N, C-alpha and C positions, 0 to 999 in steps of 0.2 A: 719848372714847377716850384711853387713856394713851399717852404718847410711846413710839415704838418705840426700841429701844436697840441694834440691830445695823445692819449695812449696810457699804458701802464695801469689799466683798470682791474677790478675784480668783480665777478658776476656770481650771484646766487639765484637758483631757480627752485621753486617748490611746487610740486603737483597738488591738485585739489584734495586728494586723500591723504597727503602728507602734511597739509597745513592745519592749523588749530581750528579754523572755522569753515573749512571747505572751499576756501578761495584758491584761485591760481595766483602765484606770486612770481614776478620776475623783477630782479633788482640788480643794481650795479653802482659801484663807486666810479664816478666819471673823473678820472685822474688825468693829469697833464705832465708835461715836461718842466713846467714852471710851478712854483709854489702858489702864485697868485694869477688868476685869470677870471675876472668877474663874470658871473652868469646871472641870468634873469629867469623868472618863471612867468610864462605868458600863455595865452590861448591864441591859436592861429585859426581865425574864422575863415570860411570859404572865400570871402572877398579878399582876404590877405594872401591867399595861396597863389603862387605864380602859375601861369600856364606855359610859359617858355622859360624853363629853368636853366641857368648857366652857373656852373661851379666856379669858384674863385681860384682854387688851387690848381685844378687840372684844365679848366676852361671848357670842359665838356658841356654840350647843350642838349637838353632833353625836353621834348615836347610832352607835356603832361595832359592827362584827361581833363575834361571840362566839368567834372562833377565831384570836386573834393569835399570831404567831410571836415567838420571842425575837430581840432585836436589840441591837447596841451603840449607844451614844448619847454625845453630848458636851454635856450640859445646863449651863445656868447654875447656879452655886452659890447665888446669891441669886435667889429665885423671885418677887420683887415683880412682875415683868412677864411671868411665865410660865416654862415649861420651856426653850424654845428648844433643841431637841435637836441641831441643826446638821447631823449626819450620822451614818450608821451602816451596818452590814451585818447582814442578817437571817439566820436559820438555813437559808434556801434559797440563800444566797450571792448575794443581790440587794443592791445598794448604792444609797444615796441621799445626796445632799448638797443642803441647802436652807437658805438661798438666796443667790444672787447678786442684789443689788438692781440693777435695770436702769432704763432711761429710757423715757419715753413722750412724747406730745405732746397738744396741746389738741384736735386733730381727733378722735382716737378717744375721748378723755374726754368730749367733747361728745355723743358717740353712746352710749357705754357707760360711764357714770360709775362711780367706785369705790363700793364698798358698805361703809359704816361698820361694819356688823355682820357682815362677812364673815370669811374665813379669811386668814391671812398667815404670814409666816416663823415666828412663834412656834409655829404649829400643824402645819406640813405633814408633817414626818417622823413625828410621832405618828399622824397621820391616814392615812398611806399605807404606810410601810415595813413595819409588822407584818403586812400583808395581801396582799402581792404576791409572785408566784412568778417574775416576769421583769421586765426593765426596761420592755418594751412594755406589760405589764399595769399597771405603775406609772404610765405616761403616761395610760392609759385611766382608771384610778381617780382620779388627780388632776384630769384633765379633767372628769370627771363631778362631782367636788366643787366645782370652780370654777363649773360651770354652775348647780349647785343653790344654793350659798351665796354665790358671788361673793367678791371680794377687795378689800382696801382699799389695795393697794400693787402696784407692778410688780416681778416677781421672775423670775429664771432658776433652773431646777432641773435637776440632773443625776441620771440613773438608769443603773445598769449591771448586767449579769449576765455569765456566762461569754463570751457571744458579742457582745452588743450594748451600745452606749452611746447613750442618748437625751438630748437637751437640749430642755427645754420652757420657753417664755417666756410669761408671762401678758400679756394684751392688754386694756386697759380693765378694767372690773369683772368681766366674766364670760367673756371670750374668751381663746383661747390658741392657740399653734402649737408643734409639736415636730418636731425633725429628728433622724434617726439619723445618728450620726457614722460616716463610712466607716471600715472596719477599718484602712486604711492611713493614716489622717489623725490630726491633732491639732488642738486648739482652745485658744486663749488668750482668755478672756472677762472683760473688765473690767465696770465698772458702767454699761453702756449696753445698749440692745437690740442683740443680736449677730447673730441670724439674718439673713442677707442673701438670696441667691437661693433661691426657694421654688417647688416644683412641687406643687400640690394633688393631682395625679393620681398622684404617684410612690409607690412602696411604702415609701420611707424617710422619709415625712412623715405627720404626723397634725395635725389642727386642729379647732377648733370647727366644728360642722356648717354654720353659716351664714357662716363667716368670708370665704370667697371671694365670696359674694353681697353681703356687707356692704361689701367694698372697691369693688365695682362700683356698688352702689346709692348710696353717698355720694361717689363719685368721689374716692377717696383715693390712688390710685396716681399719683405724680408722674413716673414714668418712661414714656418712649415705648414701650419694649419690656420684656417680662418682669415678674416680680413680685419685688421686693426688700422684705422685711418691715421691715428697718431703715429704709429710706426712707419706708415707708408709716406705720409705727406708732412709730418711734423718734425719736431726736433727732440733730441735727448742730449742737450749740451750741458757743459759745466755751469753756464749761466742759469739754466733751468733748475739746477740743484740748489741754488741759493736765492733765486729771484722768483721762480714760479712754483715749483713743487711744494715748498714749505707752506705757502698760503693755502693750497688745496689740503695739505696735511692738517693744518690747524683747524680749518673749517670742518673737516671730517672728524677730527678729534673732538670738537665741541658737540657735534650731533651724534657721534658714536664713540664715546670715551672708552667703551669696552673693547674696541678694536685697536691693536697695536700695529703701527705702521712706521716706516722710515720717513722722516720729514724731507729727505732728499731723494726719495725713491722716484724713478722715472715712470713707474706703472701704477701710480695711484689711480683708483677707478674714476670713471666719468659719472656713471649712474650709481647713486648710493641710496640707502634706506635708513632713516634715522631710527633711534630707539624710542622716540616719542613724537608727538605732533609738534610742528614748528610754528612759532608765533612771529608776528612782526618784530617784537622785541628781540627775539633770537636772531633774526636776520640782521637787524641793526647792530647787535653786539658783534657778530662776526665781521661785518663790514667796517667796524670801528676798531677791530682788535689789533694787538701788537704782541701776540704770543704770551698773554697773561698766564701766570702760574707755570711758566717754563723758564729755563735758563736763557732763552733767546729774547725775553721781554726787553724792549728798548728802555723801559723805565724800571726794570727789575734790578736784581742784585747779583746777577751772574757776572762772569768775567767780561771785560770790555770786548774781547774777541767774540764771545758768544752773542753779546747784545748787538753787535754789528754784522753778524754773519748772514742773517736772513732779512729780506725785504718784508716789512710788515704790511698788513692789509690796510689798516688806517695809517695814513701818511700825510706829511705836510702838503703833498701835491693832490689831495682830494679837493676837487672843485665843487662837486655836489655828490650826494648820495640820494638815489631815488629807489623807491620800492613801489612797484606798480601792481596793485591788488585789484583783481576782478572778483567781486563777491557773488556768491550763489544763494545767499539766504535773505536777500533784500530785493525790493523792486528794481527793475532795470534802470530806472532813472538815477539811482544812487549806488549802482553796483561798482563803478569805477572810482578807485581812490588812488590819487597820485601823492604818496608820501614823499616828503622832500626835506632836505637840509643842505645848507651850503657850508663850504670850508672844510678844514681838516676835521675828521669825524670824532676825535677823542673827546670833544667838549660840546657837541651839538646834539639836538634831538630832531627826529623826523616828525613832520606835521602832516596829518591826514587830510589833504585838500580834496574836495569833491571835484571830479573831472568834468562833470556835466554842467559846465558854466561857460559864459561868453567872455569873461574877463577874470583877472587875478588881482589880489590885494597889492596895493602900491609898494609896500616895503619889500615885497618879494619880486615885484615886476620892475622896479627901478634900481639900476646900478650902472655905473660906468667905470672908467679907469681912474677916476678921482676918489680918493679915500673919503668916505662919508658914513659916519656911524648911524645915520638915519636909514641906511639901506641894510637889509638883513644879511646880504653877502659879506659886507665889510664888518658888521658887528660880529658875525660868527667867526670870521678870520681873526679878529682881535682877541676874542675869548680864547681861541685855540692857541694863539701865540703866547699869551700870558700863562695859560695852563701848562704849556710845554716848558716854561722856565723852571718850574718846580712841581712836577706831577704829584708827588706824595703830599705836598703841602695843600694842593687844591683839589685833589680827587674826591674828597668827601663832599665838597661843595658841588662838584659835578654830579655825583651820585644822587644827592638830594634833589638837585635841579631836574635831573632826568626823570626820576620817579614822580615828582610833583607835576612836571610839565606834561608827561605822557598821560597821567591820570586826568589832568584838566582837558587835554585834547580829546580823550576818549569820552569824557562826560559831555562835551559839546557834540561829539559825533553821535553818541547814543540819543541825545535829545533831538538832534536833527533827523536821524533815522526815524524816530517815533513820530515826529511832526509830519514827515512826508507820508508815512503809512497811515496817518490820520487824515490825510487829504490836503495838507498845506500846499500852497503854490510852489512848484519845484524850482523855477528860475530864481525867484526872489529869496526863497528859503536857503538855497545852496550858496548864493552869492553872500548872503548875510552870515551863514555859517563859516565860509572861508575867511571872511573879514574878521570874525570873532577868533578863529584859529590863528590867523596872522597876528592880531594884536596880543593874544595870549602868549604866543611865541616870542614876539618882540619885547614885551614887557618882562617876561620871565628871564630872557637872555640878557637884557639890560641889567636886571637885578643881579643875576649871576656875576656879570662883570663887575658891578659895583661891590658886591660882597668880596670878590677875589681881590680887588684893589685895596679895600679897607683892611682886610685881614693880612694881605701880603705886605702892606706898607710897614707893618710892625716887624717884619722879618728881613727887611732890606739889609744888605751888607754895609751900606753907607749910613752907619749910625754909631753913636757913642753912648754908653750907658750912664755916664755921670750927668745928672740933670743940670740944665743951664739955670 
């Protein structure tokens, strides 16, 4: 089996009563083990979808239904290890993000080992998203695939529609459990098993048919009362205390600053309720964060030991950040918004692309392994790299850029929404809007880079103050 090339992500989920405008929101940093791994933003039309799918990593072959729907996707540009679609929204306004690499333990792997020839992150969006009409149906389809083919890794998967958000975690080679996120709740999920309290009889849970019996048969529950899946199937390692738990802590601290918690605590809650409604900007901030206003900030003024202690959420290994929004206050034709940005998140902005289209703008669709500043992926990576050389020097440029860019994007979106509601042609209007959004993003990001280069050149170490 070839080496997997993704992982180390962070997920945020927001129920429709917890979001600012009544949307369901699922979002994730798609991180990898390498700092650079070019990605593209595309639409997979039904004619492009395979009917006989074969994975590159595991070699598994899956016969697919003959009625796929169109969906947006964020595949790898270099396909050596497969497509890795990451996330998308289909033509029924069902969204999927896959996957968040999670943790496991030897007890479950001794009972249900991984399947070397099974399915994994490379495959899941392709196998599920084009065929589902609701988030719940997505859980059921993915569960049946896991039962039939097994998996070679532990993953968390988010699915959403207008009303519901579901979070599914794989357990061992063939088992799984899923929980519906309450409408008034949010979740911050790092690279650990995240589901805690679980009621097998509840309407808001689903699981492998024999999972409850398996827990009893093998005496897997360490708790005297209740069922906590993280305790049973997950980890509570030293790595979790520095790599995973602090990310959940910071996100929860941002949404609930009134609650005091230990950043290294092993029992930070899965389901949370914010002290306010959550906006797209809030989600983007947390997914870009590096422990701002704490001693752990990588760019802060704490000790070197503190600054290096915890793994930040925004990191050089962010390949994209996507925020999949299904809106409930607009016509169905414009409900799905695929917010997207490439590269390390500290100096980028997410762009609200309409999902109900047949194609995507060229500067987001085109990218390969060759550095090219005409491609949004490489432009974003360049800005992030320069910004990292002196964060304090460039952060005000970033802040101004983010405010102005997001304002411009929302202005385009508001005008487009109004045009559609006034009867404009959906197909041409949305394609035009996405092109405007793309050009706005590319122009503003290019200007940001130029401003940083111009200003930063005056502060280079390679200078001498006596005029020639």
